[in-house]
Backbone as a printed PyTorch tensor [residue, N CA C, xyz], in Angstrom:
tensor([[[211.9740, 126.0070, 130.2830],
         [211.7440, 125.6350, 129.7320],
         [210.1150, 124.8120, 129.6470]],

        [[208.9570, 125.1830, 128.7160],
         [207.7930, 124.4950, 129.1720],
         [207.4950, 124.0940, 127.4660]],

        [[207.1830, 123.3700, 127.3190],
         [207.3110, 122.2610, 126.1960],
         [205.3760, 122.6070, 126.1590]],

        [[204.9450, 122.9420, 125.0900],
         [203.3260, 122.6850, 124.4930],
         [202.7880, 121.1880, 124.2800]],

        [[201.8550, 121.0470, 124.6910],
         [201.6400, 119.5720, 124.7150],
         [200.0450, 119.3730, 124.0400]],

        [[200.2510, 118.8140, 123.1530],
         [198.8280, 118.3740, 122.0780],
         [198.5300, 116.7130, 122.6590]],

        [[196.7800, 117.4690, 122.8140],
         [196.4330, 115.9020, 123.6990],
         [194.7420, 115.5700, 123.0340]],

        [[194.5260, 114.9690, 122.6460],
         [193.5940, 114.5290, 121.9560],
         [192.1780, 113.1630, 122.4210]],

        [[192.3110, 113.4530, 123.4270],
         [191.6860, 112.8670, 124.9120],
         [190.2740, 111.5880, 124.1600]],

        [[190.3370, 111.8890, 122.9230],
         [188.4160, 111.0240, 122.8800],
         [189.2540, 109.8870, 121.6630]],

        [[191.0230, 109.8640, 121.3420],
         [191.3960, 109.2340, 120.2820],
         [192.1510, 108.0430, 120.9110]],

        [[191.5820, 106.8980, 120.6950],
         [192.1340, 106.1770, 121.3150],
         [192.9380, 104.5330, 120.2900]],

        [[193.3140, 104.9450, 119.3850],
         [193.1970, 104.1180, 118.2050],
         [193.8390, 104.9480, 117.1810]],

        [[194.3910, 104.1160, 116.3750],
         [195.5690, 104.4760, 115.0510],
         [195.4650, 103.2150, 114.7790]],

        [[195.3720, 103.8900, 112.8720],
         [195.3680, 102.7560, 112.1110],
         [196.9770, 103.0630, 111.4980]],

        [[197.3360, 101.8810, 111.0920],
         [198.2010, 101.9390, 110.6040],
         [198.1600, 101.4140, 108.6150]],

        [[198.9780, 102.3850, 108.1550],
         [198.6960, 101.6640, 106.9120],
         [199.9460, 101.1500, 106.4380]],

        [[200.1670, 100.3160, 105.3970],
         [201.4940,  99.8110, 105.0730],
         [201.5550, 100.1020, 103.9610]],

        [[203.0900, 100.6990, 103.5750],
         [203.0210, 101.6050, 102.5270],
         [203.6740,  99.9210, 101.3350]],

        [[203.9440,  99.4600, 101.5300],
         [204.6070,  98.3210, 100.8770],
         [203.7920,  98.0570,  98.9310]],

        [[202.5520,  98.5890,  99.6190],
         [201.9750,  97.9220,  98.0740],
         [200.6460,  96.9970,  98.0800]],

        [[200.5130,  96.2540,  99.7800],
         [199.4880,  95.8540,  99.8080],
         [198.5320,  96.8540, 100.9100]],

        [[197.5190,  96.2400,  99.9960],
         [196.4700,  96.6650, 100.6230],
         [195.6860,  96.5320, 102.0610]],

        [[196.1120,  96.5570, 103.3840],
         [195.8510,  96.3340, 104.2030],
         [195.8840,  97.1570, 104.8810]],

        [[195.0130,  97.2170, 106.5880],
         [195.0770,  98.1940, 107.8180],
         [195.2360,  97.3750, 108.7480]],

        [[195.6260,  97.7820, 109.6030],
         [196.0530,  97.4010, 111.0360],
         [195.2520,  98.1160, 112.0140]],

        [[194.6760,  98.0180, 112.6480],
         [194.4220,  98.7970, 114.1350],
         [194.6460,  98.3300, 115.5060]],

        [[195.3490,  99.5090, 115.9400],
         [195.7570,  98.6450, 116.8310],
         [195.0710,  99.5870, 118.1170]],

        [[195.1210,  99.6240, 119.2810],
         [194.6570, 100.2640, 120.5470],
         [195.4950, 101.1650, 121.4770]],

        [[195.3830, 102.3250, 121.0740],
         [196.7800, 103.4700, 121.8260],
         [196.5370, 102.6210, 123.8890]],

        [[197.7090, 102.5780, 124.1300],
         [198.3380, 103.1700, 125.6790],
         [197.8700, 104.4950, 125.8230]],

        [[197.5330, 104.1200, 127.5950],
         [197.0030, 105.9660, 127.5970],
         [198.7140, 106.5750, 127.6790]],

        [[198.0460, 107.6650, 128.4320],
         [199.3430, 108.3580, 127.8890],
         [199.7180, 108.5350, 130.0810]],

        [[201.2280, 108.9870, 130.0820],
         [201.6920, 109.0510, 131.1670],
         [201.7150, 110.7940, 131.8400]],

        [[201.0930, 110.4590, 133.3580],
         [200.8000, 112.0410, 133.5340],
         [202.1670, 112.8580, 133.8670]],

        [[203.3880, 111.9950, 133.9560],
         [204.6830, 112.9210, 133.4460],
         [205.5630, 111.8350, 133.6810]],

        [[206.8470, 112.1830, 133.0560],
         [207.9740, 111.5610, 132.8780],
         [208.6050, 111.8240, 134.0120]],

        [[208.5500, 112.7750, 135.1380],
         [209.7010, 112.5070, 136.4510],
         [209.7110, 110.9650, 137.0560]],

        [[211.0490, 110.6520, 136.9360],
         [210.8030, 109.6670, 137.5680],
         [210.8970, 107.8870, 136.7850]],

        [[210.4620, 107.9820, 136.0120],
         [210.0740, 107.0110, 134.8670],
         [211.6760, 106.7760, 134.3590]],

        [[211.4040, 105.5850, 133.5090],
         [212.5010, 104.9970, 132.7280],
         [212.2890, 105.3630, 131.5020]],

        [[213.1940, 106.0690, 130.8130],
         [212.9020, 106.3920, 129.2670],
         [213.6660, 105.0280, 128.6080]],

        [[212.9990, 104.8660, 127.6330],
         [213.9210, 104.2470, 126.1430],
         [213.4560, 104.6970, 125.1010]],

        [[214.5840, 104.8380, 124.4160],
         [215.6120, 105.3350, 123.6070],
         [216.0260, 103.9180, 122.2030]],

        [[215.2110, 103.9300, 121.1310],
         [215.7070, 103.0880, 120.1870],
         [216.0540, 103.5150, 119.0210]],

        [[217.5770, 103.7290, 118.8140],
         [217.9680, 104.2810, 118.0260],
         [217.8530, 103.6590, 116.5620]],

        [[217.5880, 104.1700, 115.4040],
         [217.2730, 103.1550, 114.6690],
         [219.2230, 103.3310, 113.7550]],

        [[220.0800, 103.4110, 113.9200],
         [220.9790, 103.1610, 113.4380],
         [221.7620, 103.6890, 112.4930]],

        [[221.1910, 104.6850, 111.9600],
         [221.6150, 105.5380, 111.4510],
         [222.9850, 106.0040, 111.5060]],

        [[224.6770, 106.3290, 110.7100],
         [225.4070, 107.1840, 111.2770],
         [225.8570, 108.2080, 112.6510]],

        [[224.6360, 108.7990, 112.0990],
         [224.8710, 110.3940, 112.7420],
         [223.7430, 110.2120, 114.0890]],

        [[223.4490, 109.4030, 113.8280],
         [221.9280, 109.3400, 115.1660],
         [222.1670, 109.7460, 116.2780]],

        [[223.4570, 108.5580, 117.2160],
         [224.0950, 108.4300, 118.1460],
         [224.1870, 110.1660, 119.1990]],

        [[224.5140, 110.6280, 118.3960],
         [225.0810, 112.0700, 118.5730],
         [223.1310, 113.1160, 119.1160]],

        [[222.4780, 112.7300, 117.9320],
         [220.8970, 113.0290, 118.7510],
         [220.5450, 112.2540, 119.9070]],

        [[220.7030, 111.4700, 120.1340],
         [219.7480, 110.3630, 120.9600],
         [220.9710, 110.6780, 122.5350]],

        [[222.1360, 110.5190, 122.0690],
         [222.7010, 110.9460, 123.4840],
         [222.0360, 112.4590, 123.7850]],

        [[221.8090, 113.2580, 123.0140],
         [221.5200, 114.5900, 123.5450],
         [219.9330, 114.6730, 124.3160]],

        [[219.5600, 113.6520, 123.4690],
         [218.0660, 113.7920, 123.8010],
         [217.8710, 112.5840, 125.4010]],

        [[218.4060, 112.0870, 125.9330],
         [219.1170, 111.6060, 127.1630],
         [219.2820, 112.0360, 127.9240]],

        [[219.8170, 113.2130, 127.5480],
         [220.7450, 114.2290, 128.9200],
         [220.1450, 115.3310, 129.1080]],

        [[219.0310, 115.5590, 127.9390],
         [218.4880, 116.3220, 128.5170],
         [216.8900, 115.9380, 129.1410]],

        [[216.0710, 114.6570, 128.5510],
         [215.2860, 114.0510, 129.5130],
         [215.5200, 113.6830, 130.9220]],

        [[216.8370, 113.8830, 130.8830],
         [217.1400, 113.3090, 132.9960],
         [217.1880, 114.7750, 133.5560]],

        [[217.6540, 115.8780, 132.7730],
         [218.3440, 116.8890, 133.2030],
         [216.9380, 118.1450, 133.3730]],

        [[216.3080, 117.7640, 132.2080],
         [215.2020, 118.9440, 132.1760],
         [213.6290, 118.7980, 133.0280]],

        [[213.4180, 117.0040, 132.3730],
         [211.9870, 116.4590, 132.5640],
         [212.0110, 115.5610, 133.4610]],

        [[213.9090, 114.9630, 134.5860],
         [213.5750, 114.3470, 135.4120],
         [213.6100, 112.9930, 135.5450]],

        [[213.3830, 112.5110, 134.7500],
         [213.5460, 111.0650, 133.9590],
         [214.5870, 110.2470, 134.9340]],

        [[214.2010, 109.2730, 135.4670],
         [215.3390, 108.5730, 136.2770],
         [216.5260, 107.7090, 135.9800]],

        [[216.0700, 106.9540, 134.5950],
         [216.8440, 106.2660, 134.2650],
         [216.7060, 106.6760, 132.0730]],

        [[218.3420, 106.6020, 131.5740],
         [217.7450, 105.8190, 130.3380],
         [217.6960, 105.1350, 129.6820]],

        [[217.5430, 103.7830, 129.0410],
         [217.6870, 102.7330, 128.2700],
         [218.0880, 102.9290, 126.9290]],

        [[219.6070, 103.3560, 126.3140],
         [219.1110, 103.2260, 124.9910],
         [219.8130, 102.0230, 124.3290]],

        [[219.1980, 101.9620, 123.0750],
         [219.5410, 100.7500, 122.5670],
         [219.6440, 100.7270, 120.9940]],

        [[220.5400, 100.0560, 120.4160],
         [220.6180, 100.6090, 118.8810],
         [220.0350,  99.8000, 117.8610]],

        [[219.2890, 100.0130, 117.0350],
         [219.0000,  98.4410, 116.1410],
         [220.0510,  98.9850, 114.9130]],

        [[220.2200,  97.3960, 114.8380],
         [221.4880,  96.4870, 113.6070],
         [221.1630,  97.9700, 112.7050]],

        [[220.7080,  97.0510, 112.2050],
         [220.4620,  98.4480, 110.7980],
         [219.1030,  99.2820, 110.5410]],

        [[218.8360, 101.0080, 110.2890],
         [217.6310, 101.3350, 109.8620],
         [216.8480, 100.5060, 108.6720]],

        [[217.2350,  99.7540, 108.2710],
         [216.3220,  99.3160, 107.0870],
         [215.7930,  98.2450, 107.6260]],

        [[215.8380,  97.7760, 108.6750],
         [214.9130,  96.7300, 109.1570],
         [214.3770,  96.6900, 110.1370]],

        [[212.9280,  95.9410, 110.6050],
         [212.8080,  96.1060, 111.8380],
         [213.0750,  95.9010, 112.7800]],

        [[212.5200,  96.2310, 114.1620],
         [213.6850,  95.9940, 115.3590],
         [213.6140,  94.5320, 115.6150]],

        [[214.5630,  94.0770, 116.8710],
         [214.8790,  92.4800, 117.2470],
         [213.7790,  92.3350, 117.4100]],

        [[213.0420,  90.8580, 117.7030],
         [212.2080,  91.0890, 119.0360],
         [212.7920,  91.1420, 119.9420]],

        [[213.6630,  90.2770, 120.2580],
         [214.6390,  90.5400, 121.5940],
         [214.5540,  91.8190, 122.4010]],

        [[215.1420,  92.4350, 121.1970],
         [215.2450,  94.1220, 121.7670],
         [213.8600,  94.8280, 122.1560]],

        [[212.5290,  94.5970, 121.1150],
         [211.4530,  95.2170, 121.7340],
         [210.8690,  94.2320, 122.9170]],

        [[211.0460,  92.8630, 123.7400],
         [210.8160,  92.4950, 124.5780],
         [211.4760,  92.7260, 125.4820]],

        [[212.5060,  92.7960, 125.5980],
         [213.4150,  93.2720, 126.6480],
         [213.4670,  94.9910, 127.0100]],

        [[212.9680,  95.8650, 125.9790],
         [212.6140,  97.4780, 126.0170],
         [211.2020,  96.9830, 127.1320]],

        [[210.5400,  97.0580, 126.3420],
         [209.4710,  96.5590, 127.1190],
         [209.4030,  96.1930, 128.4800]],

        [[210.0190,  95.2980, 129.2570],
         [210.0310,  95.2610, 130.1250],
         [210.5640,  95.6070, 131.1960]],

        [[211.5190,  96.8020, 130.8440],
         [212.6460,  97.7340, 131.5640],
         [211.9950,  99.1370, 131.9080]],

        [[211.1830,  99.1320, 130.0420],
         [211.3650, 101.5650, 130.5000],
         [209.4130, 101.4800, 130.3980]],

        [[209.1860, 102.4160, 130.7920],
         [207.9180, 102.8370, 131.3500],
         [207.4450, 103.7340, 129.6870]],

        [[208.1690, 103.9560, 129.2250],
         [207.6830, 104.4610, 127.8730],
         [208.9780, 104.8550, 126.3510]],

        [[208.7750, 104.7950, 125.3580],
         [209.9450, 104.4160, 124.5420],
         [209.7130, 105.5550, 123.3560]],

        [[210.7360, 105.5910, 123.4070],
         [211.0880, 106.7820, 122.5420],
         [211.6120, 105.9530, 120.6830]],

        [[211.8540, 106.0620, 120.0030],
         [212.1040, 105.8780, 118.4600],
         [212.3660, 106.2370, 117.1680]],

        [[213.1070, 106.6230, 116.3000],
         [213.3520, 107.0380, 115.6870],
         [214.2140, 107.1230, 114.6220]],

        [[214.5130, 107.9330, 113.5090],
         [215.9070, 108.2570, 112.9200],
         [216.0150, 109.9880, 113.3010]],

        [[217.5490, 109.8300, 113.4010],
         [218.1770, 111.2370, 113.0790],
         [219.3780, 111.3860, 112.2190]],

        [[219.6160, 112.4670, 111.8290],
         [220.0860, 112.4270, 110.8840],
         [221.1290, 113.4750, 110.9360]]])
């Protein structure tokens, strides 16, 4: 299976807009892309919805079997309605080469 990848090498920054009603922008510098995920350690951060574990377990299996990821570290947030705890962020940042975070219903 070959996956199409869209890249924009000129993009080096992303701006986040806060949807909570405060009018301010936060600009952050993007990290460079990995050449490959083969042999890398993947981090999956499950936002904690009731059925999302099915999606993330399947994604972990696919990353290992089809993309050659050496290891998958899967963590689940306490609740999808709050940001991840700083400890989880720090731990995963030290352990993994790349991170996928999201909600799967």
